[in-house]
BALUMDO-610781 format. One record per residue (C-alpha): x, y, z; residue in one letter. Coordinates in Angstrom, 1 decimal. Example, Ala and Ser with C-alpha at 12.3 -4.5 7.8 and 13.67 -1.06 7.14 Angstrom:
BEGIN
+--------+--------+--------+---------+
:      u :      v :      w : residuo :
+--------+--------+--------+---------+
:   12.3 :   -4.5 :    7.8 :       A :
:   13.7 :   -1.1 :    7.1 :       S :
+--------+--------+--------+---------+
//
This chain:
BEGIN
+--------+--------+--------+---------+
:      u :      v :      w : residuo :
+--------+--------+--------+---------+
:  -54.4 :   27.7 :  -17.9 :       M :
:  -54.3 :   23.8 :  -19.0 :       E :
:  -58.2 :   22.6 :  -19.3 :       N :
:  -59.3 :   24.0 :  -15.9 :       K :
:  -62.6 :   24.5 :  -15.5 :       S :
:  -64.2 :   28.0 :  -15.3 :       F :
:  -64.9 :   27.6 :  -11.4 :       Y :
:  -60.9 :   26.1 :  -10.9 :       E :
:  -60.2 :   29.4 :  -12.6 :       R :
:  -61.9 :   31.5 :  -10.3 :       I :
:  -60.7 :   30.2 :   -7.6 :       Y :
:  -57.0 :   29.8 :   -9.0 :       D :
:  -57.8 :   33.8 :   -9.2 :       A :
:  -59.2 :   34.7 :   -5.6 :       V :
:  -55.5 :   33.0 :   -4.3 :       C :
:  -54.1 :   35.7 :   -6.2 :       T :
:  -55.5 :   38.6 :   -4.2 :       I :
:  -52.8 :   39.4 :   -1.4 :       P :
:  -53.7 :   39.7 :    2.5 :       P :
:  -55.1 :   43.5 :    3.1 :       G :
:  -55.9 :   43.7 :   -0.4 :       K :
:  -59.8 :   42.9 :   -2.3 :       V :
:  -60.9 :   42.3 :   -5.9 :       A :
:  -64.7 :   42.7 :   -7.3 :       T :
:  -66.6 :   39.9 :   -8.9 :       Y :
:  -66.3 :   41.0 :  -12.0 :       G :
:  -62.3 :   41.6 :  -11.7 :       Q :
:  -62.6 :   38.2 :  -10.9 :       I :
:  -64.2 :   36.9 :  -13.4 :       A :
:  -61.9 :   38.9 :  -16.0 :       A :
:  -58.6 :   37.2 :  -14.6 :       L :
:  -60.5 :   33.5 :  -15.0 :       A :
:  -61.1 :   34.3 :  -18.6 :       G :
:  -64.9 :   35.9 :  -18.6 :       N :
:  -65.2 :   39.3 :  -18.2 :       G :
:  -68.8 :   39.3 :  -18.2 :       G :
:  -69.0 :   36.1 :  -15.6 :       A :
:  -69.5 :   38.4 :  -12.3 :       A :
:  -72.4 :   36.1 :  -11.1 :       R :
:  -70.4 :   32.9 :  -11.9 :       A :
:  -68.1 :   34.0 :   -9.9 :       V :
:  -70.6 :   34.8 :   -6.8 :       G :
:  -71.9 :   31.2 :   -7.7 :       N :
:  -68.3 :   29.5 :   -7.7 :       A :
:  -67.6 :   31.5 :   -4.5 :       L :
:  -70.8 :   30.1 :   -2.6 :       H :
:  -70.3 :   26.9 :   -3.1 :       I :
:  -66.0 :   27.4 :   -2.1 :       N :
:  -64.5 :   24.0 :   -1.8 :       P :
:  -61.7 :   25.1 :    0.6 :       S :
:  -63.1 :   28.3 :    2.2 :       P :
:  -59.1 :   27.8 :    4.4 :       G :
:  -57.3 :   28.3 :    1.5 :       V :
:  -59.1 :   29.8 :   -1.0 :       I :
:  -59.7 :   33.5 :    0.7 :       P :
:  -63.2 :   34.0 :   -1.1 :       C :
:  -63.3 :   36.9 :    2.0 :       H :
:  -61.4 :   39.4 :   -0.2 :       R :
:  -64.0 :   38.8 :   -3.0 :       V :
:  -66.3 :   42.4 :   -2.6 :       V :
:  -69.1 :   43.6 :   -5.7 :       N :
:  -68.0 :   46.5 :   -7.8 :       A :
:  -68.9 :   49.2 :   -5.2 :       K :
:  -66.9 :   47.8 :   -2.5 :       G :
:  -69.6 :   45.6 :   -0.9 :       R :
:  -69.4 :   42.8 :    1.5 :       L :
:  -71.6 :   39.9 :    0.1 :       A :
:  -74.6 :   40.4 :    2.1 :       P :
:  -75.1 :   36.3 :    2.0 :       H :
:  -71.3 :   35.4 :    3.1 :       F :
:  -71.6 :   31.5 :    2.6 :       A :
:  -69.2 :   31.0 :    5.5 :       F :
:  -70.4 :   33.0 :    8.3 :       G :
:  -72.3 :   35.9 :    6.5 :       G :
:  -71.3 :   39.6 :    6.2 :       D :
:  -69.9 :   39.9 :    9.8 :       E :
:  -67.4 :   36.8 :    9.7 :       E :
:  -66.4 :   38.5 :    6.4 :       Q :
:  -66.0 :   42.0 :    7.4 :       Q :
:  -63.8 :   40.3 :   10.5 :       R :
:  -61.4 :   38.3 :    8.5 :       L :
:  -60.8 :   41.4 :    6.3 :       L :
:  -60.4 :   43.3 :    9.5 :       E :
:  -58.0 :   40.7 :   10.6 :       A :
:  -56.5 :   41.5 :    7.4 :       E :
:  -56.1 :   45.4 :    8.3 :       G :
:  -58.8 :   46.2 :    5.6 :       V :
:  -61.3 :   49.4 :    6.7 :       E :
:  -64.6 :   48.2 :    6.3 :       V :
:  -67.4 :   50.7 :    6.6 :       V :
:  -70.8 :   50.3 :    6.4 :       D :
:  -70.4 :   47.1 :    4.8 :       H :
:  -68.4 :   48.3 :    2.4 :       H :
:  -64.7 :   48.4 :    1.4 :       V :
:  -62.9 :   51.4 :    0.2 :       D :
:  -62.0 :   50.2 :   -3.4 :       L :
:  -59.4 :   53.3 :   -4.0 :       K :
:  -57.3 :   52.2 :   -1.3 :       T :
:  -57.8 :   48.4 :   -0.2 :       Y :
:  -58.4 :   47.1 :   -4.7 :       Q :
:  -55.9 :   45.0 :   -6.2 :       M :
:  -54.3 :   46.2 :   -9.3 :       R :
+--------+--------+--------+---------+
//
């Protein structure tokens, strides 16, 4: 991946998540080249420079939980965005067996 910063690689990885699917922070970290940097993924998404373009709402924790402090409207907004794509959210969780990007 050229000479991109880690955050740029995170944003590129997030853009590979198709509508109707989610990925975990750790999964995005691995796709961006540093599987141990899940926390850095959260930090990068919190300052997402293009929230309408980079679909950070499709990233959940390792147990499928929505971001408790989703930077772009709270977890209810994250839930609304996911449900609009056909992802079922129950009690602020997504079933990873059904919706996780493989």
